[in-house]
N, C-alpha and C positions, 0 to 999 in steps of 0.2 A: 493517441496512445498515452495514457496517464492523465491527460487534461480533464477528462470527465471525473476521474477520481479526485483530483485536486480541487475541482469546482465543487464537488459534493462536500469535501472537507471544509472548504472556505465558507460554504453557506449553512453548514451544520446539518446537511441532509444525510444522516447516518444510515437510513434505509437504502438510499441509492449507493452510498459508499460500500455497504455490505454486499450489495448485488455485484459490485465490481471486484470483490475479493475472490481469489482462487478458492475452490472448495476446501482444501486442506487448511488454508490460512484462516478462513472463516470458522471452521470447526475448532482449530486450535485456540482462537480468540475466545470463542464461546466456552470452551473447556477451561481455559485459564481463569476467566472471569466468573464462570458459573452463572452466566446471564445470556439472554438472547443477543444476537450480534448488534443491533442498533444501540442497545443500552450499554453493552460492553465496549463498543466502538467509541461512544461518547466520553468514556472515562480515560481514553488513551492520550489525550492532549497532543494530537499530531500538530505539527506547525502548519499555519495557514500561509500559503505561498502566492506569488503573483507572477506566474509565467514559467514556462519550461526553458531551461538553459541549454540542454543538450540531450540527445537520445543516442544510445549505442545499442544496436540490435545484432544478435548473434543467432541466426536461425530462429528457433522458437522461444528464445530468451531475450530480454531487453532490460537495460538500465536507463531510467529517466531521471535526469538531474534538474531540480528546480532551484529557485533562489533561496530555499530554506529546507529542502528535503531531498532524499534520494529514494526512488521507488525501484523495485525489481518486479518485472512482469514476465508472464509466460503466455504463449499463444495456445488457447484451447479451441475446441470445435466452435464455440459460440463467440470467439474473439479473444482479445487480450484481457487478462485478469491480473490483478495485483497479488503477488505472492509475498511481498514484504514492503513495509512502508515505515516512515519515520526513521529512516536509516542514516547513520552518520559514520563517516570513515574513521578508522583507527589505524595508527601507524603499525605496519607489519602484522596486522590481524584482519579478520573479516569485518565487514560492516556490523555495527550494532544497530538492531532494528527494534522499534517499539511493537510493531505488529509483524508476525511472520508465521509461516506454517511449520509443522513438525519436521 
């Protein structure tokens, strides 16, 4: 859960990373950037990480913490998909995420 996405980011495999995004997240990214997902994804400058630090799952939702990023995932029929990435915590506020759905 999340490791495939982080590996795709680390290797620059934007096509694979896009396949692992939740449908609404992918659509929002393409709409915001006015580009196809792989090209839009490349411009986001997500941190490259080296390993998962922790996973918290709550039913069909999960948070995956790595050594340089936080991902939020949801369970879909086809498996876990990333709904937000490049997320950093903020005191007394929701996480700020580089990639997220509407």
